[in-house]
KEMARSE-166940 format. One line per 8 residues: number of its first residue (from 1); their letters; for each residue y, x, z of C-alpha. Coordinates in pm, 1 decimal. Layout:
! KEMARSE-166940
NUM) A) Y:X:Z | ... .
END
This chain:
! KEMARSE-166940
1) MSLWEINP) -1990.4:6094.3:-1756.5 | -2012.0:6474.0:-1755.9 | -2288.8:6461.4:-2020.2 | -2051.6:6322.3:-2282.0 | -1867.9:6561.4:-2513.7 | -1542.3:6445.3:-2672.6 | -1484.1:6514.7:-3043.3 | -1178.8:6347.2:-3203.6 .
9) EAGSSIVL) -1059.5:6414.9:-3556.5 | -730.9:6608.0:-3569.2 | -444.6:6373.8:-3485.8 | -669.3:6130.5:-3294.9 | -757.2:6131.0:-2926.5 | -1003.8:5998.1:-2670.2 | -961.0:5978.6:-2293.9 | -1267.0:5898.4:-2079.5 .
17) RQVSCESG) -1242.1:5754.3:-1731.9 | -1517.5:5659.9:-1490.9 | -1489.9:5297.4:-1380.7 | -1685.9:5062.5:-1160.9 | -1908.0:4812.8:-1345.4 | -2149.6:4540.7:-1238.1 | -2442.3:4778.8:-1249.9 | -2263.3:5081.7:-1111.2 .
25) DGIELNYA) -2048.7:5350.7:-1268.3 | -1949.9:5302.3:-1630.1 | -1709.7:5462.4:-1875.6 | -1371.9:5343.9:-1996.5 | -1295.3:5495.7:-2336.7 | -930.9:5482.0:-2444.3 | -869.5:5596.5:-2800.3 | -570.3:5648.8:-3027.8 .
33) LRPGSDSW) -654.7:5705.1:-3393.5 | -433.2:5914.3:-3619.6 | -161.5:5692.3:-3770.5 | -123.0:5640.7:-4142.1 | -483.7:5658.5:-4260.7 | -840.2:5595.2:-4150.3 | -954.9:5828.8:-3876.2 | -1221.2:5860.0:-3607.8 .
41) AEIQMPFR) -1288.3:5985.8:-3258.9 | -1631.2:6016.4:-3101.8 | -1824.6:6100.6:-2792.5 | -2167.0:6262.0:-2809.9 | -2451.7:6326.7:-2572.5 | -2748.5:6564.1:-2615.1 | -3094.8:6416.2:-2571.3 | -3398.3:6596.9:-2438.3 .
49) GSWSEKVP) -3741.0:6448.1:-2393.7 | -4001.6:6246.4:-2577.1 | -3892.4:5968.8:-2810.8 | -4036.8:5749.6:-3084.9 | -3894.8:5506.0:-3337.9 | -4028.4:5219.1:-3127.3 | -3796.4:5317.0:-2842.2 | -3443.0:5173.6:-2874.1 .
57) VTFRLKAD) -3114.4:5325.2:-2765.6 | -2944.2:5073.7:-2537.8 | -2607.3:5032.3:-2367.8 | -2377.0:4763.6:-2238.8 | -2050.9:4721.2:-2428.4 | -1716.2:4550.2:-2382.3 | -1426.4:4609.9:-2621.3 | -1058.7:4550.1:-2682.4 .
65) SSASLEIK) -1044.2:4695.5:-3031.0 | -985.5:4613.1:-3396.2 | -1169.9:4923.4:-3520.0 | -1540.3:4977.3:-3585.5 | -1801.1:5132.7:-3360.6 | -2033.3:5379.1:-3531.6 | -2366.5:5427.7:-3356.1 | -2518.2:5753.8:-3478.9 .
73) LEDEDGTT) -2849.3:5920.8:-3401.2 | -2910.3:6283.2:-3500.6 | -3238.2:6473.5:-3504.5 | -3303.7:6843.9:-3454.7 | -3230.8:6943.0:-3817.8 | -2907.1:6744.2:-3846.3 | -3045.0:6433.6:-4016.5 | -2801.8:6161.0:-3909.2 .
81) FIRRVDLK) -2859.3:5784.9:-3916.8 | -2576.0:5538.2:-3861.8 | -2493.7:5174.4:-3792.0 | -2136.0:5049.0:-3815.5 | -2036.1:4752.0:-3598.3 | -1709.4:4561.6:-3642.5 | -1532.6:4527.4:-3305.5 | -1242.8:4304.0:-3408.0 .
89) DRYKDWER) -1243.7:3983.2:-3200.7 | -1590.6:4067.0:-3066.3 | -1745.6:4193.1:-2742.1 | -1465.3:4055.5:-2526.3 | -1725.0:4016.9:-2251.5 | -2010.2:4250.7:-2163.1 | -2304.7:4245.9:-2404.7 | -2618.8:4455.2:-2414.7 .
97) IVVYLNSL) -2665.2:4648.9:-2738.7 | -3021.9:4736.5:-2841.8 | -3050.3:4968.1:-3142.9 | -3372.8:5072.5:-3316.4 | -3386.6:5339.6:-3583.5 | -3487.4:5083.5:-3847.9 | -3148.2:4913.3:-3809.7 | -2965.9:5234.1:-3903.3 .
105) RHAWGGDR) -2934.2:5402.4:-4242.9 | -2932.1:5768.4:-4337.4 | -2572.5:5889.8:-4350.1 | -2586.1:6264.6:-4411.1 | -2752.2:6593.4:-4333.6 | -3103.6:6720.0:-4281.8 | -3406.1:6616.4:-4483.5 | -3346.1:6235.8:-4469.7 .
113) KFGDLARV) -3657.6:6194.4:-4251.1 | -3579.6:6136.7:-3885.9 | -3767.5:6367.8:-3649.5 | -3717.5:6412.8:-3276.2 | -3397.6:6262.4:-3135.6 | -3150.8:6538.5:-3047.1 | -2808.3:6372.8:-3002.3 | -2653.0:6028.1:-2965.5 .
121) YLAVAGRG) -2299.8:5969.0:-3096.0 | -2066.7:5675.0:-3038.3 | -1761.8:5690.1:-3264.5 | -1459.4:5465.8:-3306.0 | -1350.9:5457.1:-3671.5 | -1059.0:5294.2:-3847.6 | -699.1:5271.8:-3732.4 | -494.1:5192.4:-3424.5 .
129) NGTLWLDQ) -546.7:5215.8:-3049.0 | -789.5:5040.3:-2818.7 | -1032.1:5051.1:-2529.8 | -1410.8:5037.4:-2501.6 | -1614.4:5005.2:-2185.1 | -1968.3:5145.8:-2181.3 | -2240.2:5121.9:-1921.0 | -2610.2:5204.2:-1887.2 .
137) VGLGKPGL) -2633.6:5423.2:-2196.7 | -2990.7:5541.3:-2244.8 | -3332.3:5453.7:-2382.0 | -3478.3:5106.7:-2347.7 | -3832.5:4980.1:-2337.0 | -4021.7:4922.7:-2662.4 | -4017.1:4558.9:-2763.1 | -3665.8:4474.5:-2644.4 .
145) KASFSPLG) -3495.5:4225.3:-2875.7 | -3286.5:4416.0:-3130.6 | -2913.8:4349.7:-3158.7 | -2921.2:4410.3:-3533.7 | -3171.5:4320.2:-3800.2 | -3352.5:4601.8:-3980.4 | -3148.8:4737.9:-4267.6 | -3280.6:4650.5:-4608.2 .
153) PDLDPDRK) -3177.7:4453.9:-4913.8 | -3090.7:4084.6:-4887.9 | -3185.8:3995.9:-5241.5 | -3010.6:3705.0:-5410.6 | -3274.8:3453.8:-5529.5 | -3048.6:3392.1:-5832.4 | -3014.0:3761.7:-5911.4 | -3194.6:3724.9:-6246.8 .
161) KRGFGFRQ) -3058.4:3382.7:-6337.2 | -2993.8:3357.2:-6710.3 | -2694.0:3221.9:-6894.8 | -2324.4:3219.7:-6816.3 | -2136.1:3097.4:-6512.9 | -2060.2:3176.9:-6151.6 | -2416.2:3195.8:-6016.2 | -2526.0:3383.3:-6329.1 .
169) RRHKEMSP) -2237.9:3630.3:-6278.8 | -2156.9:3641.7:-6648.1 | -1855.6:3537.6:-6856.1 | -1864.0:3523.8:-7235.4 | -1500.1:3625.1:-7252.3 | -1267.8:3799.5:-7009.1 | -944.4:3632.7:-6902.9 | -636.9:3823.6:-7021.1 .
177) EDPLVYEW) -473.3:4090.9:-6808.7 | -165.8:3972.7:-6619.7 | 115.5:4207.2:-6735.9 | 301.6:4160.3:-6408.5 | 49.2:4387.6:-6233.1 | 154.5:4678.9:-6451.0 | 516.2:4577.4:-6392.6 | 451.8:4605.4:-6017.2 .
185) IKRIQDES) 320.0:4961.1:-6056.9 | 631.0:5057.7:-6255.3 | 866.4:4903.8:-5998.4 | 688.0:5083.6:-5715.8 | 742.5:5416.2:-5893.6 | 1110.2:5342.4:-5954.8 | 1201.6:5211.6:-5609.7 | 995.8:5406.1:-5355.9 .
193) SPDKKLLP) 1149.9:5753.5:-5358.8 | 1477.4:5920.2:-5462.2 | 1311.1:6120.0:-5741.4 | 1118.0:5818.3:-5878.0 | 804.6:6027.7:-5925.9 | 526.0:5950.3:-5678.1 | 403.3:5606.5:-5575.1 | 326.4:5510.3:-5213.6 .
201) SMEDGVFQ) -10.6:5346.0:-5166.1 | 79.7:5019.7:-4989.3 | 451.4:4971.9:-5048.2 | 495.6:5209.5:-4755.3 | 590.2:5573.5:-4699.9 | 251.2:5737.6:-4757.4 | 200.8:5904.9:-5096.0 | -167.8:5970.8:-5161.7 .
209) TFNNSLAA) -284.4:6221.2:-5421.5 | -581.0:6003.7:-5524.7 | -368.2:5695.6:-5584.3 | -107.1:5891.0:-5778.3 | -382.0:6037.8:-5995.5 | -498.8:5683.0:-6071.8 | -142.0:5569.8:-6143.6 | -87.5:5859.8:-6384.5 .
217) MAFVLKGD) -403.3:5756.5:-6570.8 | -283.2:5395.3:-6588.0 | 44.1:5513.4:-6741.1 | -142.7:5720.3:-7001.4 | -370.5:5424.3:-7077.7 | -64.5:5204.6:-7132.4 | 106.2:5460.6:-7355.7 | 378.2:5524.8:-7096.3 .
225) RERAERIL) 390.1:5901.7:-7136.9 | 718.4:5961.1:-6953.3 | 602.2:5781.2:-6638.9 | 275.4:5974.5:-6634.5 | 472.2:6297.8:-6670.1 | 683.6:6215.3:-6365.0 | 369.1:6223.6:-6150.8 | 194.1:6510.4:-6324.6 .
233) DFYSDSAD) 513.7:6719.2:-6336.4 | 553.5:6676.8:-5961.2 | 214.7:6829.8:-5885.9 | 251.5:7096.1:-6153.7 | 592.8:7194.4:-6018.1 | 448.0:7201.7:-5664.7 | 220.3:7496.6:-5735.8 | 440.7:7778.8:-5607.0 .
241) PGNKDPNL) 255.3:8092.4:-5488.5 | 561.4:8184.3:-5283.2 | 540.6:7876.6:-5061.4 | 546.5:7969.9:-4690.7 | 579.6:7620.6:-4543.9 | 234.4:7515.3:-4411.0 | 329.6:7147.2:-4422.4 | 486.8:7131.2:-4766.7 .
249) QNFYYIGQ) 298.2:6932.8:-5031.1 | 217.1:7243.1:-5234.1 | -94.6:7382.3:-5399.3 | -35.6:7722.9:-5237.9 | 23.4:7856.4:-4890.3 | 133.9:8222.1:-4862.3 | -17.7:8302.0:-5199.9 | -353.2:8136.9:-5127.3 .
257) ERGFFQNA) -475.7:7853.5:-5348.0 | -556.7:7560.2:-5120.3 | -500.8:7238.6:-5315.3 | -279.6:6940.4:-5241.2 | -283.9:6733.0:-4924.2 | -445.2:6390.2:-4947.9 | -152.2:6217.5:-4781.8 | 214.6:6313.3:-4793.9 .
265) VLKGGTSS) 537.1:6162.1:-4661.1 | 901.1:6212.1:-4752.3 | 1076.1:6455.6:-4518.0 | 1342.0:6262.1:-4333.8 | 1251.1:5955.6:-4534.5 | 1536.5:5999.2:-4783.1 | 1487.6:6338.9:-4947.5 | 1269.0:6429.7:-5244.6 .
273) VYAAQPGS) 1071.1:6681.3:-5038.8 | 715.7:6575.1:-4958.2 | 538.4:6701.4:-4647.0 | 178.8:6663.4:-4539.4 | 105.0:6370.3:-4314.8 | -13.3:6518.4:-3981.0 | -384.8:6596.8:-3986.7 | -421.2:6539.2:-4360.5 .
281) DRWTGDMA) -701.6:6707.2:-4554.8 | -673.9:6886.9:-4886.0 | -980.5:6693.1:-4998.6 | -1180.0:6827.5:-5293.4 | -1239.6:6476.7:-5426.9 | -866.2:6424.2:-5466.5 | -839.1:6754.3:-5654.3 | -1110.8:6631.8:-5891.2 .
289) WLLIAYQY) -928.7:6304.5:-5962.4 | -604.3:6490.9:-6022.2 | -784.8:6721.8:-6264.9 | -926.7:6414.8:-6442.2 | -572.4:6276.7:-6475.1 | -456.9:6602.9:-6634.8 | -759.3:6599.0:-6865.5 | -676.0:6244.0:-6973.8 .
297) YGKVHGPD) -315.2:6334.7:-7046.5 | -435.7:6637.5:-7244.1 | -682.8:6428.4:-7441.4 | -408.1:6187.2:-7549.4 | -99.8:6410.3:-7572.0 | -240.9:6761.3:-7605.3 | -338.1:7016.2:-7337.1 | -45.5:7259.8:-7355.2 .
305) RYQRMSGL) 197.0:7101.8:-7106.9 | -41.3:7116.0:-6810.0 | -274.8:7397.4:-6907.0 | -177.6:7609.8:-6604.0 | -217.8:7326.9:-6350.9 | -547.2:7212.8:-6499.5 | -676.9:7568.3:-6477.0 | -568.3:7604.0:-6114.8 .
313) LKNLILSF) -745.2:7283.4:-6014.1 | -1060.4:7367.1:-6207.1 | -1082.7:7718.1:-6062.4 | -1020.2:7593.2:-5707.8 | -1305.9:7344.1:-5739.4 | -1535.1:7609.7:-5885.3 | -1447.0:7848.2:-5600.3 | -1581.7:7591.1:-5352.8 .
321) YKEAPPGG) -1924.1:7576.1:-5520.9 | -2226.5:7654.9:-5304.6 | -2586.4:7697.3:-5416.8 | -2817.1:7446.5:-5248.7 | -3150.3:7418.0:-5430.8 | -3212.6:7215.2:-5627.4 | -2872.7:7280.8:-5779.3 | -2563.4:7309.6:-5565.8 .
329) YIRHGWRN) -2252.8:7128.7:-5447.3 | -1876.4:7161.3:-5413.9 | -1763.4:7198.0:-5054.5 | -1498.6:6984.7:-4884.9 | -1186.5:7200.8:-4900.3 | -928.6:7245.2:-4625.2 | -959.2:6994.9:-4340.6 | -745.8:6845.1:-4065.2 .
337) GDAKIHED) -408.2:6989.9:-4154.8 | -564.5:7322.2:-4258.3 | -729.1:7361.5:-3917.7 | -1049.0:7469.8:-4091.7 | -1208.3:7490.2:-4434.1 | -1516.7:7297.5:-4544.5 | -1791.7:7118.7:-4353.8 | -2153.1:7217.4:-4303.0 .
345) AGHPEGNL) -2297.3:6982.9:-4566.4 | -2212.0:6851.2:-4911.5 | -2033.4:6518.4:-4960.5 | -2192.7:6305.8:-5236.1 | -1884.5:6100.0:-5326.1 | -1666.9:6408.9:-5365.2 | -1935.3:6577.0:-5572.2 | -1956.6:6281.5:-5810.1 .
353) DCYAALRL) -1581.3:6324.1:-5858.9 | -1625.2:6698.0:-5918.0 | -1920.1:6645.3:-6152.5 | -1710.4:6418.8:-6374.2 | -1402.3:6642.2:-6358.6 | -1590.0:6962.5:-6440.1 | -1773.6:6802.7:-6732.3 | -1442.2:6688.2:-6877.2 .
361) AGEEKTAA) -1306.2:7040.6:-6823.9 | -1597.3:7195.7:-7015.2 | -1782.3:7339.3:-6714.0 | -2117.9:7191.9:-6814.6 | -2333.6:7450.5:-6635.9 | -2185.6:7394.1:-6291.0 | -2171.7:7018.8:-6351.2 | -2544.7:7020.2:-6429.1 .
369) KIRQWLDA) -2615.8:7200.8:-6100.5 | -2409.2:6945.4:-5909.9 | -2602.6:6665.2:-6074.3 | -2931.8:6823.1:-5968.2 | -2807.6:6825.1:-5609.8 | -2678.5:6467.3:-5635.1 | -3003.2:6335.9:-5782.2 | -3196.7:6496.3:-5496.9 .
377) NLEGDGLP) -2971.0:6343.9:-5231.4 | -2878.7:5997.8:-5359.1 | -3174.0:5778.1:-5277.7 | -3223.6:5432.8:-5134.3 | -3040.1:5102.4:-5110.2 | -2809.6:5176.0:-4817.5 | -2551.8:5407.2:-4973.1 | -2178.4:5331.9:-4989.5 .
385) LDLYTWRA) -2088.0:5119.0:-5291.0 | -1908.0:5390.7:-5486.2 | -2218.9:5609.1:-5487.5 | -2370.6:5347.7:-5718.2 | -2065.5:5255.0:-5924.7 | -1933.9:5606.6:-5979.3 | -2280.8:5730.7:-6073.0 | -2296.1:5469.3:-6347.2 .
393) LAYGKEAA) -1944.0:5560.1:-6459.5 | -2006.5:5936.5:-6452.8 | -2362.2:5944.4:-6591.6 | -2328.7:5664.8:-6845.9 | -2589.4:5414.6:-6967.0 | -2882.5:5619.6:-6840.7 | -2775.5:5530.5:-6485.1 | -2716.6:5159.9:-6552.7 .
401) AVLDVPEH) -3008.8:5055.3:-6330.6 | -2837.7:5181.7:-6013.9 | -2588.4:4895.7:-6045.6 | -2867.0:4648.7:-5968.0 | -2885.6:4782.0:-5612.6 | -2548.9:4646.3:-5491.9 | -2528.8:4370.0:-5753.9 | -2854.6:4206.5:-5645.2 .
409) DLRFRKIL) -2801.4:4266.1:-5272.3 | -2603.1:4010.0:-5072.2 | -2524.7:4271.9:-4810.5 | -2287.1:4422.3:-5068.8 | -2200.2:4118.7:-5279.6 | -1994.8:3855.6:-5098.9 | -1872.6:3506.6:-5182.9 | -1542.6:3402.7:-5025.4 .
417) EVRGQPVM) -1313.5:3107.4:-5076.0 | -974.7:3213.0:-5213.3 | -707.9:2948.5:-5269.6 | -968.7:2677.4:-5268.6 | -1214.9:2834.4:-5510.6 | -1525.2:3051.8:-5463.9 | -1476.5:3415.8:-5555.6 | -1741.3:3686.3:-5574.9 .
425) GFFHTGAD) -1687.0:4055.2:-5509.4 | -1816.7:4359.0:-5324.9 | -1774.5:4519.5:-4985.5 | -1775.3:4897.2:-4958.2 | -2106.5:4910.5:-4773.3 | -2422.0:4711.2:-4716.0 | -2440.6:4834.5:-4357.4 | -2167.5:4602.4:-4227.5 .
433) SAENIWLD) -2197.2:4226.1:-4197.4 | -1822.4:4171.4:-4247.6 | -1745.5:3887.1:-4487.6 | -1484.3:4077.3:-4683.1 | -1426.2:4198.9:-5039.0 | -1304.1:4545.6:-5129.1 | -1092.3:4499.4:-5441.7 | -1130.8:4862.3:-5555.3 .
441) GTGHMACA) -1508.0:4826.9:-5548.1 | -1503.1:4505.7:-5747.7 | -1300.7:4686.7:-6014.1 | -1549.0:4975.8:-6003.3 | -1833.4:4734.4:-6072.6 | -1655.8:4572.2:-6367.4 | -1581.7:4908.8:-6529.4 | -1935.9:5031.4:-6461.4 .
449) FFEAGTAP) -2090.6:4727.3:-6630.0 | -1877.3:4786.4:-6938.7 | -2000.6:5147.3:-6942.8 | -2358.3:5021.6:-6902.6 | -2321.5:4798.7:-7208.3 | -2336.9:4476.7:-7005.3 | -2004.4:4327.1:-7110.4 | -2062.8:3968.0:-6983.9 .
457) RGNFYADQ) -2111.2:4099.6:-6630.4 | -1811.2:4329.3:-6667.1 | -1606.6:4029.9:-6783.9 | -1718.3:3829.2:-6483.0 | -1624.6:4086.1:-6219.0 | -1295.6:4172.0:-6389.5 | -1212.3:3800.7:-6371.1 | -1305.5:3785.7:-6001.4 .
465) MDPFLIER) -998.9:4000.5:-5929.8 | -759.9:3739.5:-6074.4 | -756.7:3502.6:-5772.4 | -639.6:3787.7:-5548.7 | -313.8:3842.3:-5738.9 | -12.7:3798.0:-5512.4 | 348.7:3757.7:-5619.4 | 583.2:4040.3:-5517.2 .
473) NLGGVITK) 961.6:4032.5:-5555.5 | 1076.5:4392.5:-5591.3 | 1448.8:4445.2:-5637.0 | 1488.0:4095.6:-5775.6 | 1205.4:4141.9:-6026.2 | 899.3:3918.1:-5995.6 | 576.4:4116.4:-6019.4 | 214.3:4070.2:-5914.7 .
481) ALPYTANQ) -11.3:4296.5:-5711.7 | -346.4:4302.7:-5532.4 | -410.4:4376.8:-5164.1 | -661.0:4644.9:-5071.1 | -910.6:4393.5:-4928.8 | -949.6:4016.4:-4918.7 | -900.2:4003.7:-4541.4 | -889.3:4233.1:-4239.0 .
489) LGGYDWVD) -1254.2:4214.5:-4132.0 | -1479.9:4518.8:-4116.8 | -1219.9:4762.4:-3984.8 | -942.5:4671.0:-4227.8 | -690.3:4530.8:-3981.8 | -445.9:4797.3:-4110.5 | -427.7:4627.0:-4451.1 | -109.4:4426.4:-4507.6 .
497) LKKGFISP) -245.7:4133.7:-4706.6 | 103.9:4038.7:-4823.0 | 159.2:4373.9:-4994.4 | 4.5:4532.3:-5298.8 | -202.9:4850.4:-5297.7 | -203.2:5103.2:-5584.0 | -576.0:5162.9:-5628.0 | -690.2:4799.1:-5675.7 .
505) AVWYIFAK) -396.0:4739.2:-5911.5 | -504.7:5035.5:-6124.3 | -872.7:4937.0:-6114.5 | -765.8:4587.4:-6223.1 | -593.8:4742.5:-6526.3 | -891.8:4969.4:-6595.0 | -1127.7:4669.5:-6578.5 | -914.6:4444.8:-6798.8 .
513) NRFNPLKL) -897.3:4726.3:-7055.2 | -1268.8:4816.5:-7025.2 | -1175.0:5174.4:-6941.5 | -1405.8:5428.3:-6777.3 | -1189.7:5682.1:-6588.5 | -1479.5:5921.3:-6527.0 | -1555.9:5962.5:-6898.1 | -1208.8:5876.4:-7033.3 .
521) ETH) -1353.8:5620.3:-7272.9 | -1267.5:5259.0:-7353.9 | -1543.6:5012.2:-7443.6 .
END
């Protein structure tokens, strides 16, 4: 047990204990993940000695957990490959896990080519508390039966089927937008805080910068200027260089520009003062989306009102730029409740956000450098879904072909039965076998197909969101909303399926209005 190093994210914890197992001494891993948002905690072990791709990493596993287990292998230059395994209702009894490199995908770092094995990581990711038991962690013999199939596309034989219909994934016309979804967003703004400005993400007490940026854009799209200004005024008014409270939701801390926290909560639950949720990041991607929201408001209503705030956000993002030939990238920003700034490598999703935001803000030169870096790093068919959809949205028609990767691949595209009818949508990754649909991602795909000029496919996926609408009675007013996911599989046990979530509601509105939020254009 002494070989394992513990590395939890701020606000999360791991406690290891040596226990007796059938084969000898094993490890009991008790974890508690940071409440309120997805988090992780991991153990890692250095590896020394000869190794080849034909040699599997093996261990015995038992779990009492609703999170996911991330199995990560890292080589000597930091190239990291990963496999995510859903633990919910699985591994109640001991099972041997046999993992070959070909069943993992490149996650980050290094040169994307796996060299000599240097470290093995086992991480718990998601939400909540639980226990894992591990035994006999090490290298197995070549030829052992793999626990997971090699990663690669599972191509739909009907992927090129012509015509219109469910299997063809095309609709001639799109069903009309349900106005009660927009009514739900308005009621959430009016009933969730004393100042009636910010919107909590899941009818709860957590106010996320990303989701409020999306909501502000939905209000602008709908011509609801005053509601958009409530959100945008809050952030603009929360840029006080004199702020000395390290936990206040404020752009500044002791005169230093830091950005806004990802997640905030109301102090005391009843005031109009927002504080950072413990361990929250000031994530660069959120700053980019907030800048996009200000750019959209300025495009429609003129730039004067928020010129200062737009400039602060733009300059903060630019200050995080780092050269990394070819091109360069925007670094992470402040992490883990301001415990540190930045990470060692660039984050593709956040840089797609920054690319789009900086282009809209007129910073074409830096945006071009970011795109060079993105194009050099975004390869293959195993990326997270939004690295395909947001590329198509940010780059435009020239990137339309990237949508075929998740759209043709049944690892991403799922068919579920909802209220007695088949529904098609997308999960956030192709590296997880969970039969679940991520409603945000399905909205991404619809909007991206409209941007690509493939309206029948955009119509189809916009319509696939309709069966997920749920009725919500808010203050005596009947509204409709969408949950974050179709079910709780794949690490989404934290989702309350009876409550609406801001981001899928906004993406539903974007899709039904054929709006591209990364170019601020309607098709």
